[in-house]
TIMAR-351457 format. One record per residue (C-alpha): residue in one letter; x, y, z. Coordinates in steps of 0.05 Angstrom, whole numbers, plus 32768, in hexadecimal, padded with zeros to 4 digits. Example, Ala and Ser with C-alpha at 12.3 -4.5 7.8 and 13.67 -1.06 7.14 Angstrom:
! residues 2
a80F67FA6809C/s81117FEB808F/
//
This chain:
! residues 163
m800080008000/r8038802F8012/k805880217FCE/w8019803B7FAA/f801A807C7FD2/i806280887FBF/i805480797F75/g801580A37F74/g803780DD7F99/s807280DA7F69/i804480DD7F2D/i801F81197F4A/v8060813E7F5A/a807B812F7F14/l803B81487EF3/f803D81887F1E/v808681957F0B/w807781887EC1/l803B81B77EC4/c806381EF7EE5/a809B81E77EB2/d806981E97E78/i804882287E92/y808C824A7E9B/h80A382357E56/s8062824F7E36/s806782927E58/i80B0829B7E43/s80A082877DFC/a806582B77DF8/e809182F07E12/k80C882E07DE0/m809582DA7DA7/e8077831E7DB6/k80BB83407DB9/g80CF831C7D79/d809183327D55/i8098837B7D65/s80E3837A7D55/i80CD83857D0C/l80BC83CC7D22/t810483DC7D37/k812583B67CFE/q80FB83C57CC0/y80D384027CD6/k810D84227CFD/l80E184337D39/k810184477D7B/n80E9843F7DC2/v80B884087DAF/e808883F67DE7/p805383BF7DE3/i800C83D87DF0/s7FE0839B7DEA/t7FD0835B7DC4/y7F9283577D99/h7F7483137D87/g7F4683197D4C/k7F4982F27D0B/k7F9482F57D16/t7FBD83087D53/y7FDB834E7D52/y800C836E7D81/i800083B87D89/a803C83E37D9C/s8050842C7D9F/g8091844C7D8C/e80B484857D69/n80C284887D1E/e810184A57CFE/k80E184EB7CFF/g80D584E77D4A/e808A84E07D42/n806484B37D72/v804384797D4E/i801A843B7D5D/a802583FB7D37/w7FF983BE7D2D/v802783827D22/p800A833F7D0C/e802383007D2F/k804A82E97CF2/a805E832E7CDA/k807B83417C97/k808C838A7C87/g804D83967C5D/d801F83797C93/v802F83AB7CC9/i800183E87CD2/v802384277CEC/r7FFC84667CFD/k801184A87D1C/k7FF784AC7D63/e7FDD84F37D57/g7FAF84D87D20/i7F8E84A67D4E/i7F5084BD7D75/s7F5584B67DC0/k7F3584807DEA/e7F0B84B67E0B/r7EF084CD7DC7/v7EDF84857DB5/e7EB9847D7DF6/s7E9184BC7DE8/i7E8184A47DA1/v7E6784627DBB/k7E3F84827DF3/q7E1F84B17DC1/d7E11847D7D8C/r7DFE84407DB6/n7DEE84577DFD/p7E0F841B7E1F/e7DFD84037E65/e7E4683F67E76/i7E8683FB7E4E/k7EB383C07E5E/s7EF183D27E35/i7F0D83FE7DFE/r7F4B83E57DDA/l7F7083E87D99/a7F5E83B37D66/v7F6383A67D1B/s7F3183937CE5/p7F2A834A7CD0/n7F4D83597C8D/g7F8883777CB3/k7F8583BA7C8F/t7F5F83E87CBE/p7F7583FA7D05/l7F3983FF7D33/w7F21840C7D79/e7EFA83D37D97/v7EC783E67DCC/t7EA783AE7DF5/y7E6883C17E1B/t7E2683A77E35/d7DE683C47E18/d7DA283CF7E37/e7D8E83877E24/n7DCA836B7E4B/r7DEE83567E0A/l7E3983597E05/t7E4883857DC9/y7E8783917DA2/y7E8883D57D7F/y7EC083E87D4F/v7ED3842E7D38/t7F0D84447D0C/t7F4984617D31/g7F50849D7D02/s7F0B84BB7CFE/g7EE284937D30/d7EB3847C7CF8/f7E88843F7D06/y7EA783FF7CEB/r7E8083C37D07/r7E5683AD7D42/y7E3F836A7D5B/s7E1C83527D9A/l7E1B83127DC1/t7DDE82FD7DE8/r7DED82E57E2E/g7DCC82A37E3D/
//
């Protein structure tokens, strides 16, 4: 009987160690991958002071980062997970409407019950940088509302009914 406790305990300890090592390896790999994906900004786009902002998971995964171009202008870049030079979207920060402006547009157009988040996103075709606003409406539906980053024009909206 004692032999089975030792074998069972050894298996549990081995599984725990393996799980911890796997979690650690995954987190290190994800961090390296993100840094590697935005390195295209410093190498090919010659941006300085590149700082990651967020990760957007849409049709493709995009890493969104800010930095300075060669002229010293602040820019924001949308970098696809498997980036090539032509796939990266770079926009001057001064040409992007503020988060506060996006919030006021959504409040005026949709009258949400509660805004959950406002974050940078990109269109499914990977060509248009967007703001994604997540909110609940008066029917308790979770709604995703997208506006363009330049003018704040409506791009798309869809709602999910809570069950």
